[in-house]
N, C-alpha and C positions, 0 to 999 in steps of 0.2 A: 874783891870788888864784884858787885853785881853788874855784869857786863850788859845785860838786857836793860837794866834801869839807866845805866850810863848812856846807852844808845837812845833811849827814849827821851832823856833830858836833852841830848844834842838835837834831836828832832824838833823839840819845842823851841829851843833857843835859836836854831838855824832858821826855822820858819819866820820867827819874829825879826831876826837880824836881816835876812835877805829882803823881806818885804819892806822893812824900814829903810834899807839902802836904796831900794827902787823908788820909794816915795821921796826920799831926800833929794834924788836927782831932779825932782820936779820943782824944787824950791825956786821961786821967782818965775815959774812958767805956768802957774795956775790960770784958769780962765777969768778969774776975778780975784781981787785982793783978799777978800774974806776966805775964799776957797783955797787960795795959795797958803794962807796961814793955817787953815784946817788940815790940809795935807801934811804940812810940816809938823804940826802938833801930833798927828797920828803916828808919824814916823818916830817922833821922840818918845811917845808912849811905848811903841813896840821895842825901841832900843832899851828902854828901862826894863821891860820884861825880859829881853835878851840877857841882860846882865844877871838877873836872878837865876834864870835857867842854866846859863853857862857857868856861873859861879858854883852852883850846886854840882854840876857835872864835873868840874875840875876838882872839887873837894872829894867827890865819890871816887874819882879815878886815882887820886893820891899820887900823882906823878909831877906835881909842882906846876901844872898848867892852870893859870887863872883864866878869867873870862876874856882878857885881852889876847892871851896866847892862843886860846881856842878860836877866837874870831879871826885873828890876823895871820896865824901861822899854820893854818891847815890848807891843803890843796883841794881842788875841785872835787875829786872823788871821795874826799873825807867829809864833805858836807851832806847833811841828811834832810834838807828841807824838801817840802812838797814841790813838784814841778810847777804848780800853780803860782807859787810865790816868785818864781824867776821869769815868768812870761814878760815880754817887753811892755813898756808903758804904753806905746802906741798913742792913739788919740784919747780924748778924755773919756769916751764911752768905754774903751778897753780898761782904762785905769779904774773906773768906778765899778764895772762889772766884776773885774778881778777882786777888787776890794770887798764887794758885797758877798761874793762866794766865800772868800777867806773869812770875813767877819762872821758870817752865819755859822760856818763850821767852828770857828774859834770860840764864839760865844757859848755854844752848847757844850763844847769840850771843857771850857773853864767852869761852867756851871756844874758839870759832873765831877770835875777834879776837886771841887770843894769837899767832896765826900771821900777823897782818896785815903787809902790806908797809910800812905806816906805823909806824915805830918808836914814835912817841908814842902812837898808838892801842893798840899791843900793850902798852905800859907801863901804860896806864890799865886795860886788861883784866886785866893781871897783878895790879895793886893791888886790883881789884874782885872777882876770882874767888872768893876765900875767903869774902867777905861774901855774894856771890850764891849760892854753894853752900849756905851755912847757911840763907839765905832759902828756897831751894827745899826743903831737907830739912824745915824747920819747917812751911811751908805744906802740903807734901804729907802730912806726918804728921797735921796737923789736918783735912785733907780726909778722910783715912781714918777718923779717930776720930769725926768728925761724920757722915760719910756712912753709916758702919756702926754708928751709935749708936742713939738712940731713934727711934721712928717720926716724931716731930716734927722732930728734927734731920735725919734722912734726907730728909724731904719738903722742908724748907727748902733744904738743899744742892742737891737736884735742881732745885728751882725756880730757884735762883741759876745753876746750870749752864746750864739752858735759856735763861735770859734773857741771860746774858753771852756765850754761845757765838758769837753773831753778830759779836762784836767781836774774836774771836781771829784771824781770817784776814788782817786788814789788814797785820800785820807781815810776811806772806809774799807780799803783792801788790807786786811791785817796779815802780818807775817809773824814769825816766831817771836820777835821782840814785842809786838803789840799783844800777842796772845799771852806771853809771860806776864806782862803787866796786868792784864785782865785777871789772870789766875791769882795774882798776888793781891788783887783788890786795889791796885794803884790806879788803873785807868778803866774807863767804861767800855762796854762791849760796842762793837761797830754798829750793831743794829739799832741801838739806842740813839746814837749820833746821826746815823743815816736817815732814820725815820723823821727825826726832828728837823734835820737839814732840808729834806724834800718838802716837808709840810710848810716850813717857813718860806722857802723860795717860791713855792706854788702860790701862797697867799700874796706875797709881794708882787709877783709877776702878773697875777690876775688884776690887781689894782693898777699896775703899770702898763696893762694891755700888751704884755710881751708873751710870746709863745715859749713855753717851757719844753726843752728837748726831752727825749725819752730817758728815764732813769736806767734803762737797759742798754743805752748806747755804749760803744766801745770807750774804755777809759785808759788813758795813758798812765804809766806807772814807772817806778824805778828811782825816783828822787830820794825816797826814804832809805834806799840801799846804796846811794852814792852814784847813780847813773843819771847824769844831767844833760840838759841841752847845752849847746855852745854859749847860749846867753849867760849862763852862770859864770863862765870864764871871764866875760867882759865886766860883769858886776864885781867879781872878786879882784880883778886887775885894778880897778879904780879904788875899791874899798881898802885894799891891802897895800897899796903902793908905798905909802910913807914908811910903814913898818918894814917892808921888804927892802926898800932902798936904804934905810938907815936903821939897821937892827938895834933894838933896845932903846931907841930914842924916847925921851920923855919930855912933856911940855914943861 
């Protein structure tokens, strides 16, 4: 088994899974009916992408773990998602800024993975790119509308940006797993993604009249290696409850 590739697949699947779970918790709580439905649809899109990533990871591992076992029977320290994905929902500004940061990185990653040397990964990226493109267009539009809206909406959006910015750099801090994937031609170099990320965020923030924090600010890290905040424990407790309480249960 290619352990580095297995870890890389877990990271992609866990990012989509944890953010999907976070968004699903907002079902019925959106600020408007249309937005409530949009958040739920994004959650479903991410869940579908999760299945593709974790299914491939399970096949590569070859130990009989399918996407369900990988999702529901791993503990906190075994998850490899970015810390950004597990940050609390908070108010609507926090939800949308978190989504925009994630969508921006996610879009450029999927775009580059279309050229992956791993045919299966390229196929997953191809199946995901249309959804991811829509996610980015939607979250970017809302960032502009709220950032350049009322004084209150602007202040809340800026506060969310300032609080979440420290979690945006982890995706571009490469470790031995990421570097192995770059060396194999599976994944793009960090510089390609980071440059595109900063440029797009700067363009959207300018239109939204939001102040972009320094790219050189301190960045939190550890999620990719299984070091998470206590928030992830609460997310997993809710997500995994049924399978943990009734092992092997099927609908």
